[in-house]
KOLVO-743896 format. One record per residue (C-alpha): residue number from 1; chain; z, y, x. Coordinates in pm, 1 decimal, decimal comma, always signed. Last residue first. Layout:
<sites>
+-----+--------+----------+----------+----------+
| num | cadena |       c3 |       c2 |       c1 |
+-----+--------+----------+----------+----------+
| NUM |      A |        Z |        Y |        X |
...
+-----+--------+----------+----------+----------+
</sites>
This chain:
<sites>
+-----+--------+----------+----------+----------+
| num | cadena |       c3 |       c2 |       c1 |
+-----+--------+----------+----------+----------+
| 265 |      A |  +3306,8 | +11798,8 | -21705,4 |
| 264 |      A |  +3661,6 | +11995,2 | -21770,8 |
| 263 |      A |  +3871,5 | +11795,2 | -21508,7 |
| 262 |      A |  +3558,1 | +11836,3 | -21236,8 |
| 261 |      A |  +3548,5 | +12164,0 | -21229,6 |
| 260 |      A |  +3903,2 | +12281,8 | -21240,0 |
| 259 |      A |  +4137,2 | +11967,9 | -21096,9 |
| 258 |      A |  +3873,5 | +11799,9 | -20827,8 |
| 257 |      A |  +3612,4 | +12142,2 | -20703,4 |
| 256 |      A |  +3925,8 | +12373,4 | -20713,6 |
| 255 |      A |  +4115,8 | +12098,1 | -20532,6 |
| 254 |      A |  +3865,2 | +12038,2 | -20269,2 |
| 253 |      A |  +3780,5 | +12417,0 | -20148,6 |
| 252 |      A |  +4133,3 | +12550,3 | -20198,7 |
| 251 |      A |  +4336,3 | +12552,7 | -19903,2 |
| 250 |      A |  +4121,9 | +12473,8 | -19637,8 |
| 249 |      A |  +3824,8 | +12661,0 | -19847,6 |
| 248 |      A |  +4024,3 | +12969,7 | -19853,1 |
| 247 |      A |  +4086,3 | +12944,6 | -19480,1 |
| 246 |      A |  +3746,8 | +12928,1 | -19406,1 |
| 245 |      A |  +3654,5 | +13190,8 | -19611,8 |
| 244 |      A |  +3950,4 | +13365,7 | -19426,0 |
| 243 |      A |  +3777,4 | +13348,4 | -19097,6 |
| 242 |      A |  +3452,8 | +13495,8 | -19211,5 |
| 241 |      A |  +3612,8 | +13789,4 | -19377,9 |
| 240 |      A |  +3839,9 | +13863,2 | -19032,7 |
| 239 |      A |  +3489,0 | +13832,1 | -18819,3 |
| 238 |      A |  +3277,0 | +14030,2 | -19034,6 |
| 237 |      A |  +3528,1 | +14308,6 | -19087,5 |
| 236 |      A |  +3565,9 | +14304,1 | -18705,4 |
| 235 |      A |  +3160,2 | +14317,8 | -18647,0 |
| 234 |      A |  +3172,8 | +14612,4 | -18923,8 |
| 233 |      A |  +3437,3 | +14822,5 | -18701,1 |
| 232 |      A |  +3633,4 | +14693,8 | -18363,1 |
| 231 |      A |  +3598,0 | +14472,4 | -18131,8 |
| 230 |      A |  +3762,0 | +14672,7 | -17785,1 |
| 229 |      A |  +3591,6 | +14409,5 | -17560,3 |
| 228 |      A |  +3888,1 | +14248,7 | -17412,9 |
| 227 |      A |  +4156,5 | +14296,8 | -17670,1 |
| 226 |      A |  +3952,4 | +14304,0 | -18004,6 |
| 225 |      A |  +3733,0 | +14014,4 | -17876,9 |
| 224 |      A |  +4061,3 | +13826,3 | -17835,2 |
| 223 |      A |  +4163,1 | +13931,1 | -18143,9 |
| 222 |      A |  +3825,8 | +13819,5 | -18276,3 |
| 221 |      A |  +3812,0 | +13484,7 | -18120,4 |
| 220 |      A |  +4150,8 | +13384,9 | -18240,1 |
| 219 |      A |  +4087,8 | +13472,0 | -18567,8 |
| 218 |      A |  +3745,7 | +13214,7 | -18583,6 |
| 217 |      A |  +3958,9 | +12968,5 | -18369,9 |
| 216 |      A |  +4239,7 | +12961,0 | -18672,7 |
| 215 |      A |  +3959,1 | +12948,9 | -18947,0 |
| 214 |      A |  +3819,4 | +12645,5 | -18781,0 |
| 213 |      A |  +4175,4 | +12531,5 | -18762,0 |
| 212 |      A |  +4235,0 | +12562,3 | -19110,5 |
| 211 |      A |  +3856,6 | +12434,4 | -19233,3 |
| 210 |      A |  +3899,8 | +12114,2 | -19045,1 |
| 209 |      A |  +4247,0 | +12027,5 | -19133,2 |
| 208 |      A |  +4145,2 | +12053,4 | -19523,3 |
| 207 |      A |  +3865,9 | +11892,1 | -19476,2 |
| 206 |      A |  +4081,3 | +11609,5 | -19363,3 |
| 205 |      A |  +4354,9 | +11624,9 | -19591,4 |
| 204 |      A |  +4252,9 | +11351,5 | -19822,0 |
| 203 |      A |  +4045,2 | +11120,0 | -19560,8 |
| 202 |      A |  +4379,3 | +11123,9 | -19339,5 |
| 201 |      A |  +4291,1 | +11361,9 | -19059,4 |
| 200 |      A |  +4647,7 | +11554,5 | -19078,1 |
| 199 |      A |  +4811,9 | +11214,3 | -19042,4 |
| 198 |      A |  +5198,6 | +11152,2 | -19130,4 |
| 197 |      A |  +5267,6 | +11501,5 | -19250,8 |
| 196 |      A |  +5568,4 | +11676,5 | -19137,1 |
| 195 |      A |  +5487,8 | +11753,6 | -18799,4 |
| 194 |      A |  +5155,4 | +11781,6 | -18772,9 |
| 193 |      A |  +5128,9 | +12020,1 | -19090,1 |
| 192 |      A |  +5429,3 | +12214,1 | -18934,3 |
| 191 |      A |  +5192,5 | +12250,2 | -18617,2 |
| 190 |      A |  +4901,0 | +12381,4 | -18841,8 |
| 189 |      A |  +5155,3 | +12615,2 | -19056,7 |
| 188 |      A |  +5331,3 | +12765,8 | -18729,9 |
| 187 |      A |  +4947,9 | +12853,2 | -18555,0 |
| 186 |      A |  +4855,9 | +13021,4 | -18912,3 |
| 185 |      A |  +5194,7 | +13237,6 | -18903,8 |
| 184 |      A |  +5087,8 | +13380,1 | -18557,9 |
| 183 |      A |  +4707,5 | +13411,5 | -18689,0 |
| 182 |      A |  +4892,4 | +13569,5 | -18991,1 |
| 181 |      A |  +5096,5 | +13846,2 | -18772,0 |
| 180 |      A |  +4820,6 | +13915,8 | -18519,6 |
| 179 |      A |  +4586,0 | +13926,3 | -18850,9 |
| 178 |      A |  +4821,9 | +14213,0 | -19015,3 |
| 177 |      A |  +4846,3 | +14420,4 | -18671,9 |
| 176 |      A |  +4460,1 | +14395,9 | -18621,1 |
| 175 |      A |  +4420,3 | +14563,3 | -19023,8 |
| 174 |      A |  +4678,8 | +14780,8 | -18973,4 |
| 173 |      A |  +4517,6 | +14915,8 | -18714,8 |
| 172 |      A |  +4205,3 | +14938,0 | -18834,2 |
| 171 |      A |  +4363,9 | +15134,1 | -19157,2 |
| 170 |      A |  +4508,5 | +15423,5 | -18953,1 |
| 169 |      A |  +4179,1 | +15452,2 | -18718,7 |
| 168 |      A |  +4008,8 | +15528,4 | -19052,2 |
| 167 |      A |  +4291,0 | +15759,9 | -19196,3 |
| 166 |      A |  +4460,7 | +15689,4 | -19478,3 |
| 165 |      A |  +4271,1 | +15626,0 | -19790,4 |
| 164 |      A |  +4280,2 | +15896,7 | -20133,2 |
| 163 |      A |  +4144,4 | +16166,9 | -19908,7 |
| 162 |      A |  +3823,1 | +15918,7 | -19894,5 |
| 161 |      A |  +3794,2 | +15946,1 | -20219,3 |
| 160 |      A |  +3460,7 | +16205,9 | -20237,0 |
| 159 |      A |  +3335,8 | +16166,0 | -19886,2 |
| 158 |      A |  +3001,6 | +16003,7 | -19962,2 |
| 157 |      A |  +2860,3 | +16095,8 | -19620,6 |
| 156 |      A |  +2634,2 | +15791,1 | -19647,3 |
| 155 |      A |  +2797,7 | +15650,8 | -19328,0 |
| 154 |      A |  +3131,6 | +15739,1 | -19400,2 |
| 153 |      A |  +3117,5 | +15581,5 | -19743,1 |
| 152 |      A |  +2997,3 | +15279,4 | -19574,2 |
| 151 |      A |  +3274,7 | +15251,3 | -19318,3 |
| 150 |      A |  +3546,0 | +15352,8 | -19629,4 |
| 149 |      A |  +3436,2 | +15063,9 | -19791,2 |
| 148 |      A |  +3455,0 | +14815,1 | -19522,1 |
| 147 |      A |  +3791,9 | +14951,9 | -19457,8 |
| 146 |      A |  +3877,5 | +14865,7 | -19771,2 |
| 145 |      A |  +3720,4 | +14549,9 | -19776,2 |
| 144 |      A |  +3915,9 | +14468,5 | -19444,0 |
| 143 |      A |  +4268,9 | +14524,2 | -19608,4 |
| 142 |      A |  +4166,3 | +14307,4 | -19857,0 |
| 141 |      A |  +4087,3 | +14047,5 | -19581,3 |
| 140 |      A |  +4404,7 | +14124,9 | -19416,9 |
| 139 |      A |  +4623,3 | +14088,2 | -19714,7 |
| 138 |      A |  +4440,3 | +13744,2 | -19803,7 |
| 137 |      A |  +4553,6 | +13656,8 | -19413,0 |
| 136 |      A |  +4909,9 | +13729,5 | -19479,5 |
| 135 |      A |  +4931,6 | +13518,0 | -19797,5 |
| 134 |      A |  +4768,5 | +13238,0 | -19653,4 |
| 133 |      A |  +5000,7 | +13282,1 | -19368,2 |
| 132 |      A |  +5312,4 | +13307,0 | -19551,0 |
| 131 |      A |  +5198,4 | +13021,0 | -19786,6 |
| 130 |      A |  +5147,8 | +12766,7 | -19526,5 |
| 129 |      A |  +5480,1 | +12884,2 | -19385,3 |
| 128 |      A |  +5607,9 | +12821,3 | -19737,7 |
| 127 |      A |  +5471,6 | +12458,4 | -19784,2 |
| 126 |      A |  +5494,8 | +12323,4 | -19359,0 |
| 125 |      A |  +5868,9 | +12445,3 | -19458,7 |
| 124 |      A |  +5878,2 | +12294,1 | -19778,8 |
| 123 |      A |  +5755,7 | +11929,1 | -19737,0 |
| 122 |      A |  +6108,1 | +11775,2 | -19755,5 |
| 121 |      A |  +6049,9 | +11953,4 | -20084,5 |
| 120 |      A |  +5852,3 | +11689,6 | -20185,7 |
| 119 |      A |  +5448,0 | +11779,1 | -20310,9 |
| 118 |      A |  +5387,1 | +11741,4 | -20667,2 |
| 117 |      A |  +5029,0 | +11765,2 | -20802,5 |
| 116 |      A |  +4945,2 | +11916,1 | -21154,9 |
| 115 |      A |  +4570,2 | +11901,6 | -21298,9 |
| 114 |      A |  +4655,4 | +11661,3 | -21554,3 |
| 113 |      A |  +4977,4 | +11857,1 | -21618,1 |
| 112 |      A |  +4786,0 | +12133,0 | -21777,6 |
| 111 |      A |  +4722,8 | +12458,9 | -21564,8 |
| 110 |      A |  +4347,7 | +12635,4 | -21696,4 |
| 109 |      A |  +4447,1 | +12878,5 | -21933,3 |
| 108 |      A |  +4804,1 | +13033,3 | -21837,9 |
| 107 |      A |  +4713,6 | +12976,7 | -21468,6 |
| 106 |      A |  +4395,7 | +13089,0 | -21482,4 |
| 105 |      A |  +4517,9 | +13386,0 | -21654,5 |
| 104 |      A |  +4769,1 | +13487,7 | -21389,9 |
| 103 |      A |  +4500,0 | +13439,3 | -21123,0 |
| 102 |      A |  +4284,8 | +13720,8 | -21306,3 |
| 101 |      A |  +4606,7 | +13913,7 | -21367,1 |
| 100 |      A |  +4680,7 | +13915,0 | -20976,6 |
|  99 |      A |  +4362,8 | +14018,4 | -20898,2 |
|  98 |      A |  +4311,1 | +14326,1 | -21103,8 |
|  97 |      A |  +4637,6 | +14449,3 | -20955,0 |
|  96 |      A |  +4574,2 | +14360,3 | -20589,3 |
|  95 |      A |  +4273,3 | +14594,4 | -20518,3 |
|  94 |      A |  +4410,8 | +14896,3 | -20648,1 |
|  93 |      A |  +4760,8 | +14719,4 | -20494,7 |
|  92 |      A |  +4603,3 | +14750,1 | -20129,2 |
|  91 |      A |  +4670,9 | +15173,5 | -20173,1 |
|  90 |      A |  +5025,6 | +15027,3 | -20096,2 |
|  89 |      A |  +4951,3 | +14917,8 | -19729,2 |
|  88 |      A |  +4975,1 | +15302,3 | -19542,2 |
|  87 |      A |  +5311,2 | +15089,2 | -19351,0 |
|  86 |      A |  +5679,5 | +15149,0 | -19382,0 |
|  85 |      A |  +5782,2 | +15133,4 | -19701,0 |
|  84 |      A |  +5451,0 | +14979,6 | -19776,2 |
|  83 |      A |  +5564,9 | +14670,8 | -19614,7 |
|  82 |      A |  +5829,1 | +14594,3 | -19924,1 |
|  81 |      A |  +5551,2 | +14606,0 | -20167,9 |
|  80 |      A |  +5300,9 | +14461,2 | -19983,3 |
|  79 |      A |  +5480,6 | +14146,3 | -19904,5 |
|  78 |      A |  +5577,9 | +14102,3 | -20250,0 |
|  77 |      A |  +5226,3 | +14144,0 | -20391,5 |
|  76 |      A |  +5118,8 | +13860,4 | -20154,6 |
|  75 |      A |  +5417,6 | +13680,5 | -20208,2 |
|  74 |      A |  +5333,7 | +13693,0 | -20586,7 |
|  73 |      A |  +4955,5 | +13617,5 | -20521,2 |
|  72 |      A |  +5038,1 | +13303,7 | -20350,0 |
|  71 |      A |  +5266,2 | +13177,2 | -20640,7 |
|  70 |      A |  +4932,7 | +13233,2 | -20868,6 |
|  69 |      A |  +4704,9 | +13093,2 | -20657,0 |
|  68 |      A |  +4958,2 | +12776,0 | -20612,5 |
|  67 |      A |  +4963,4 | +12781,9 | -21023,9 |
|  66 |      A |  +4542,6 | +12777,8 | -21039,5 |
|  65 |      A |  +4516,8 | +12509,0 | -20785,9 |
|  64 |      A |  +4773,6 | +12270,0 | -20945,2 |
|  63 |      A |  +5094,9 | +12289,6 | -20758,3 |
|  62 |      A |  +5441,8 | +12107,5 | -20909,6 |
|  61 |      A |  +5666,0 | +12127,6 | -20577,5 |
|  60 |      A |  +5921,8 | +11876,1 | -20584,2 |
|  59 |      A |  +6174,8 | +11615,4 | -20725,1 |
|  58 |      A |  +6352,3 | +11800,7 | -21048,6 |
|  57 |      A |  +6025,8 | +12091,5 | -21045,7 |
|  56 |      A |  +5967,5 | +12394,0 | -20907,4 |
|  55 |      A |  +5628,8 | +12552,9 | -20947,8 |
|  54 |      A |  +5591,0 | +12632,4 | -21296,0 |
|  53 |      A |  +5973,4 | +12834,8 | -21399,0 |
|  52 |      A |  +5841,7 | +13002,6 | -21043,3 |
|  51 |      A |  +5535,3 | +13117,9 | -21165,0 |
|  50 |      A |  +5658,4 | +13281,0 | -21444,8 |
|  49 |      A |  +5945,1 | +13398,0 | -21336,3 |
|  48 |      A |  +5827,0 | +13555,4 | -21036,9 |
|  47 |      A |  +5549,4 | +13727,2 | -21257,6 |
|  46 |      A |  +5801,4 | +13882,9 | -21495,5 |
|  45 |      A |  +6003,6 | +14064,7 | -21146,8 |
|  44 |      A |  +5635,3 | +14141,2 | -21004,8 |
|  43 |      A |  +5491,1 | +14321,9 | -21276,5 |
|  42 |      A |  +5800,7 | +14559,7 | -21278,6 |
|  41 |      A |  +5801,0 | +14575,1 | -20891,7 |
|  40 |      A |  +5410,7 | +14648,8 | -20857,6 |
|  39 |      A |  +5404,9 | +14935,1 | -21137,6 |
|  38 |      A |  +5733,1 | +15132,2 | -20954,4 |
|  37 |      A |  +5514,1 | +15076,8 | -20629,1 |
|  36 |      A |  +5224,9 | +15202,1 | -20736,3 |
|  35 |      A |  +5376,6 | +15493,9 | -20902,5 |
|  34 |      A |  +5624,1 | +15574,8 | -20585,6 |
|  33 |      A |  +5296,3 | +15585,2 | -20360,7 |
|  32 |      A |  +5145,7 | +15843,1 | -20586,6 |
|  31 |      A |  +4762,0 | +15819,0 | -20687,9 |
|  30 |      A |  +4605,5 | +16197,4 | -20703,3 |
|  29 |      A |  +4311,3 | +16246,7 | -20926,6 |
|  28 |      A |  +3936,7 | +16145,9 | -20757,6 |
|  27 |      A |  +3817,9 | +16034,6 | -21084,0 |
|  26 |      A |  +3738,7 | +15701,2 | -20968,8 |
|  25 |      A |  +4063,3 | +15634,1 | -20797,2 |
|  24 |      A |  +4295,7 | +15792,9 | -21180,8 |
|  23 |      A |  +4066,6 | +15569,2 | -21377,9 |
|  22 |      A |  +4169,7 | +15292,2 | -21155,6 |
|  21 |      A |  +4479,3 | +15344,8 | -21138,9 |
|  20 |      A |  +4524,2 | +15312,1 | -21534,2 |
|  19 |      A |  +4333,8 | +14995,0 | -21548,2 |
|  18 |      A |  +4484,2 | +14815,1 | -21259,2 |
|  17 |      A |  +4824,5 | +14913,2 | -21397,4 |
|  16 |      A |  +4764,7 | +14794,3 | -21725,1 |
|  15 |      A |  +4638,4 | +14448,0 | -21662,5 |
|  14 |      A |  +4920,5 | +14428,4 | -21419,2 |
|  13 |      A |  +5134,1 | +14521,0 | -21675,7 |
|  12 |      A |  +4969,9 | +14269,8 | -21968,0 |
|  11 |      A |  +4948,4 | +13960,5 | -21690,2 |
|  10 |      A |  +5341,1 | +13993,8 | -21608,6 |
|   9 |      A |  +5370,9 | +13985,6 | -21946,3 |
|   8 |      A |  +5193,0 | +13717,9 | -22040,3 |
|   7 |      A |  +5303,6 | +13532,7 | -21719,0 |
|   6 |      A |  +5662,1 | +13592,4 | -21853,1 |
|   5 |      A |  +5652,8 | +13467,8 | -22217,2 |
|   4 |      A |  +5430,9 | +13139,4 | -22056,1 |
|   3 |      A |  +5689,0 | +13060,2 | -21774,8 |
|   2 |      A |  +5990,0 | +13105,5 | -22060,3 |
|   1 |      A |  +5825,7 | +12895,1 | -22316,8 |
+-----+--------+----------+----------+----------+
</sites>
């Protein structure tokens, strides 16, 4: 009951914030960093109560694909909120508010005991590293989308909303900072998987391993290209999003099909 109540409140807060700030952005009105932070902090309190009530059982993590998604977005929002005190990341809440509302709604309407899987707490280091790596790469992908929006607006001389976002060079620097940290965490997550799991290439894990390693190589190539050849702009954005697609398939691909689509058929 606590989980449902907290999730409904969080859903309401995220939806209201998404509607309010998107209207201000569309009208080219000033959006303060403090306003975004306060909205995010309040929603995160209830979001955390809701998702933690659903995620922790007596014997292990209880994670369906929808609850895992909600947990990851709680981590993402928390990272962005804390980081926004030193980095120009607060504008990501314009994308995170509606996405967070969507994943919470999914955890309310599409979560059931039949779709839950239990993971032993002995796997906590691997689970935590995986969630942190995925969260950082999600933030980087959202940053890449904002960067793509800026590039498109500048190319077509549509500068009306540009003053609401940091300069292009700052946005691009932040993207690669996020990618570097995310790649390091992803490396540790993959290593911990080989350490804590008996066989990373077992039938039920092989697709996760292959897609995670593919994502790692894509990000590594992008970072090498940035360091050696100065890759930037649309090329960097495409590589960042390609890596994220592989990572998303690794984390959610088969579970989405098995738990949500086939379960409803």
